[in-house]
N, C-alpha and C positions, 0 to 999 in steps of 0.2 A: 504493500500500500504506499502511495506517496501521501505523506502528512505534513510535511514542512511547508510553511507558508512560502509563496513565490517570492515574496521580497527577501527571503533568507537564502535563497538558492545561489548557486555559483555563477559568477559572470567573470569574463576575462578583464583584466585591467586594461584601461585605455592607454594609448601611447601619445596622447595629446602632449605636446611639449610645454603648453602654457596653462597651467592650472589657475583657478582663481586665487587671487591674493587678497588679504584683508587690509582695509585702511584702519589701523590700529586705533586712530583718534576718533573717527566717526563710527567705528563698529559696523561698517557696511561693507558687503562683499562688491569687489570691483573686478572686471576682467583685466587680466595682465596681458599686455600687447608687446612687451619689449623682447619676448622670446628667451628670457633668462629664467631658468626654473630654480626655484627655491630648493635648498637641501631637504630631503625628507626627515620629518621629526618622528621620534619614537613616542608610543603611547599605550597606556593601559586603558581598557574600555570597561566601564562599570555598567553591569546589566543584571543586577540581582533578582533571582527567581523569574527572569524573563527572557534569558538567551535562547534563541530559536523559536520564540513565540511571537505574537503579533506585536506586543507592545516593546519587544525589543528589536524592533526593525532597524534602528539606527546601528546597534551593535552588530546585528546580522548582516547589514550592508557593508559595514567597515571591514569585518574580517574577509569579505569576499572581494572587496574592490575599494582601494584607497590610493589616490595619487599623492596624497599629502602626508599620510602618516604610516609608519611601520608599526603594526600592531603587535606588541609583545605578549599580551595575554588578555583575557577577559575575566572578569570578576562575577562569579555566580556561584554561591555556595551549594546550591542544589545539584550542580553538575561539576563540582570540583574534582580535578583529576582526569577528566575527559579531554579529548582533542576537539577544538571548536569546529574543524572540518567534518569529523566524524558526526558530531551532533547535528549539523545543518544538512549534510548530504552523503554520509557514509563514505567521505574521502578525506583522509588526514591532511592537515595543512600546517602542522607543528606550531599551532597557536594554542597554548595550554589554557585551560579554565582554572582559575585559582579560588580559593575559598574567601579570601579577604584581601584588603590593601596590603597587609603586612606579608602574606604569602606572595603577592604578585610583585612586590618590590624585591623580595628574596630571589624569587624565580628570575626576574630582570638581571640582577646582578649590579645594577646601577640605578640611578634615579631617572626615569624616563622624562622626556621634555613635557608631555601632556597627559592629563587625566581627562578622559572624554566621558560625559555622562550619555550612556548608550541606550537609553529608553525614551519612549515617546508616550507617557501616560496621557490619558484624556484629559485630565486637569491641566497639564502643562506646568505644574509647579512641583517644588521639592518638599519632601517630608523633613521633619526635625531631624531625623537620623541622617538623611542625605545631605542636609546642610552641614552637619557636624563632619561627615566623612569627606566632603569636598574641602573644608577648612583644614582637615588633617593632611590631605594630599598636597594642599598648598604649603603647609608647614615643612613638608619634605622637600620643596623647591619645585613642585610641578605646577605648570601653568594649566588653566581650566578650559575645556571646550565646552560649552553649554548650548544645547539646542532647544531649550525649554522656552515657553512664553514668559517666564520669570527671568528678567535681566539683572544678573548678579552684580553688573558694574554700577547699577543704581542703588546697591545696598551698602550703606556705610560700613558694615562688619566685613564685607568681602572687599570693599575698597580699601580698608585699613590692612586686611591680609595681604593684598597685593603688594602694598608699599612695604610691609614688614618683611614679606619673604621675597621680595624682588621677583614676581611672577606677574602674569597677565591673565585676563579672563577674556575669552572670546565669545560673546553673546551673538551666536550665529544668526538668530531670528530678528535681532534688532534692526529695525528699517532705518532708512536715511532720516535726517531731521525733517519735520514736516515741511519747512521752506523749500526743501530740496525734491520733495516727492513730485512726480510727474502725473499729469492727468492725460487721458485719452486724446489724442490729436488727429487721428486718422492717418497718420505716417505709416501704419501697417500696409496701407494700399501700395507703398513704394517697394515693398519686399516682394520680388518677383519669383522667387523659387517656391516650390510647393511648401506649405507649412502643415505638418501632421501631428495632430494632438493624441497622445495615448491617454484615453480616458477609460473609466471602469463602472461597473455596476454596484460597486461598494468601496468603502475605505479599506486601506491595508490589504490590497488584493493583487499587489505586484505590478503596478503601472511604470513605477521607476525602473525596475528590473527589465521589463519589456522594452521600455524606451531606450534603456542603455544597450541592450542586445540589439535592438533595431539599428541604432545609430552605428554601432560597431559593425554590423553585418553589411550596411551600405557603403561605409568606408572601405572594408575589406573588398567589396566588389568593384571598387574604382569611382564611386560617387563620393563627393564631399559633403558629408552630414555633420551638422553641429546640433547638440542636445541643449534644451534650455531647461535648467532645474528650477523647480518650484517649491521644494521643501527642503527642510533642515538637514536631512540625511545626505541628500545629493551634494549640498554645499559643503558639508563636513567631509565628504569623500574626495571632493576637489573639483566639482563642476566648474567648468570655465566661464559660463554665463548662467546666471540665475538669481532668483529672489525667494525669499520665505514668504510666499504669498499670504499665508494665513495670519501674518503678523502686521500686515499693511492695513491702514485704514480703508475702508471699503471704498471711499470715493476715488481712490488713487490705485486700486489694484489693476484695473484694466489698462491704465496708463503706465504704470511701472512695468507691467509685462510687455506691453507694447514697445516701450523704449528699450527694454532689454533686448527684444527680438530684433528691433531695428539696428541696435549697435552690433549685434552678432553678424547681422547680414552685411552691414557696411565694412566691418573689419575683416570678415572671414570670406566674403563672397561665395557662399555655399551653394551646392546643387539642391540641398534639401535641409529643412530645419524640422527637428522633432522636439516637441513640447511635452514635458512629463505632466501628467494629469494629477489631480488631488480629489479626494472624496468621489462623489457620484452626483450627477445632476439631479437624479431622483431622491437623493437622500436628504431629508429635512434638516439634518444636524449639520449639513455643510454647504457653503456657498461658492466655494473655491472653483468648482467646475464651471459655473456661470461666468466667472470672471476670466477664467482661461479661455473660454469660447468667444467672450467680447474682446479681450485684449489681443489675442493671437489671430482671431478671424481665421481659423484653419480652413484649409482646401479639403482635407481629409481627416477622419478619425479612425484610429484602431481602438476597438473596444476590448477591454479586459474583463473576463467573467469567470466565476468559479462555480462550475456546475455542482460540485460536491458541498457547497455552502448553502444551506436552507434558510438560515436567518442572517441578518445584517450584522457585522461585527460589533460588539459591545451593545446590540440592541436585540435582545432576545425575542422581544414581542414584535419585531418588524420582519416580515418575509423578504427574501431576496427578490428583486424584479426579474423578469425574464429579459434575455437579450433583445428580443423583439420589441419589448414595451420601452426599453431604455433607447434603443435606436430610434424608434418612433418620437420619443421626447427630445432627444438630441437634435434631429433633423427639422424638427418643428420649432425648437427654440433658436437655431442658428442656420445660416445659409451655408450649409456644409453637407457632406455625405460620409457615412460610415463606410470604410473601404475593405474592412476585414475584422475578424474576431479573433482574439487570442485568449487561451484557456489557462487558469490557474489550476493545477492539477492536485491541490491539496484533498485528502480523503478519496483519491481516486486511484484505481489500478490502471496500468498502461493500456489494457484492452478498453476500459472504460473511456480513457481519453481518446483512443481511436474512434470508439462509437460515437462520442460527442462532437467529434470533428466532423464526422460523416453526417450526423444528424444536422448540426448547425448550418453547414454548407447547403444541404438540401433545403432547409427551412427558410434560411435567410437569404440565399442566393448570393453569398459573398464568401471568400475564401476564409479559412479557419485553420488555426495551428496552435501548438503549444511552444512557446518561445524557447522552453528549457529542454523538453524531452524530444523535440523534433528539429530538424536542421533549420539554422538561421536563414538559409537560402529560401525558405518559404516565406519569410517576412519580407525579403528583398523582392521576391515574385509578387507579393501582394502590393507592394508600393508600385513597382513597374506596370503592373495591370491597371492600376488607378491613374498613373501618371506616364503614359507611353512615352512622352517626349524625353523622359529621363534615359530611355534606352540609347539615344543618340550621343549621350554624354559618357556611356561606359567605354572603357579602354577597349581597343580593337581586339585584343587577345581574349577579353572576357567572355 
């Protein structure tokens, strides 16, 4: 049985030479365009009682792909002693899971550069214990990577700890100052290459993973594809272009995403732009998908669905929508078209995945695949079928 959430599964690291760098003064993520790659930093990832689970998606993603950090270990007392790769996908990756901070430091043999909070709880806030643990990590001389909605640089206690221990805190989700936030301008109309959004029927369903695999597959085929990150995990991993969309005031969400896409288009001159999705348009708990549709004005959508998931993530009283109903909603809400369906195979056997692919292709009339258990070439074919002009841009030998 496949039971690991798609967002936790293995993806190959990107070879992009220009990772995102952080403006330490403004705490905002900016694209690096100088071509100079910062030395990779070492890090311990904290994911107590959540590694391999949905709320541990930041840790899951980091041990599978990170351009910015060398992950030395994961802290999760419930799985201490195991190999992180074996927990995620039955393949060892030599990243040990440790019981606590003390054992993680002992295992490292030195003080790592960063302590990364690797969970994404629904509250977006730290518990009292977690606050104490982060302060302890700072006392050892480790800087902090924080992807929560709680901005630690605004807390006098953490501010003092930074000064006392000569470390820094990176509040990944903290947006630009309000005076610098951008509103929608319609400049997205000047982006002439296809823009494809990877959206889903639920949250934590693997949209970022599929978007990453799709971007890599297109690049490997010879097309220049650029991915736009829209969440904290992608930014921590080292996404070159992106924003933490759910931390931006709603008035500016579409404009900030539009401006980021325009910047990527002008700097990179790509053949295709892939936009990572957030939440689900049909999910009443999230508005991010609507801002992605408005800000990116996608020419096409790849829809991610988990056939083995009967209830919404974290909402046991809400049934999952069907792909057909989500497609109808998306295409009614925006002037776009769903070009393909990708499957999250949690709680499914391989035979069940094959049957689902056949069923959805017949019912929906669009190509379907599993980005992880099937060849990435199927994703490329999905895009080429929807945008045949891209065929002319492929290398002659392809």
